[in-house]
N, C-alpha and C positions, 0 to 999 in steps of 0.2 A: 694842185692845178692853176694853171695862169688865169688871171682875170684881165678883161680889156681895162687898158689905161684912160683915164678920163681926161681928154684933150681940152685944152681951152685956148682962147685967142693967145695968151701970153707963154703958154708952154708947147704950141704946136710945132715951132721952128725946131727946137732941141729934140721933142720927142718924135717928129715925124721926119721932117725934112734932113736932120741930120743923122738919122738913124742908120745903122751899118747892115741892118736886115729889111727885108720888105716890110711895108706896113699896110695893113687893112684898116681904113677908116671909116666908120659908121655914122652918118649925120642923120640925127633923130632928134625927136621932140616927145616929151611926156603925152601931149594931146593926140600923137598919131597913132591910130590903130596899126596900121601895118607895119610901122616902127617897133610896136609891142610884138608883133609876130616874129619879126627877123632878130629881135634882142637875144631870146635865148640860143638862136642858132650862132650868132656872132661870139656869144660866151662859149658854146661848145668849141667853135673853130679857135678860139683862143687857147683851149687846153689842148686841142688836138694838134696844133702846129707849133707848141711851145720850143721855143729854141731855133725856130726856123722863120718865124713870122710874127711880128709885133701887132697886136689888135689894140684899137683904139676907138673910143666913141666920143663924138661932140655933139653936145646940146645945142641945136641950132638958135633956140632963143636966149640962151645966155651967152652964146659966142657968135655975134653976126658978124664979126670982122672977118674971120676965117671962113665963114660959110659964104660970105660974099665974093671973097678972094678966088675961091673955086667955083662960082656961078651955081650955088645951091638952089634949085628953084622947085624941086619936088623932093619930098623924104619919104621913105628912106632912100638915101643915096650913098653907096658904098663905092669908095675910091680906094684904088690900090697904088701906093707909092712905092717906087723903087729909086734910090739915089736922089732922092729930091724931087722926082718928077711923078706926075700921075701917069701911070701905064695901063691902067683899065679903071672903068666904071660901071657899075650896076645900078640901076634905079629901079625901086620897086621892091616888093617883097617877094623873093625868091626862093625855091628849095634848097636845103643845106647842098645837096650834090652839085646842083648848079654854080653856088659860090665855091664850092671846092675845086670845081673845074677851072673858074678863072684864077683862084690862088694858086693850083697847080702849075698853071701856066707862066706865073712869075718866080717860080723858086728854083 
C-alpha cells in the first residue's frame, strides 16, 4: 500500500512540480485537530489512487518556505497539482467522498 510522501522545502520541486502524475498535497501541522482528522483519509487516498496520483504531506511548521509560496493561511489545506500548476484547492476537514470528487476531476 502506498503511503504519502513527506514533502519539504527542499524536495517539493522535484516531487510535486516535476511529477508526471497529478499530486495531492496535504498542508498540515502536528498541533492542528482538523489536520489529524484528515490525515487518515489522505493516507487512504494514497492507497486508493496508487499509480494514478501521488500523495504528499507538508508539515507547515517545518517547511515555511513552500507554505508561504502557496499562500497557505489555514490548515488543513489540500492542493492538487497537475503539470506543476495548482488546479484545485480544498480548505478544511472534508469527508473522503468530497476529496475523491476533487481528485477524480483531475485524473
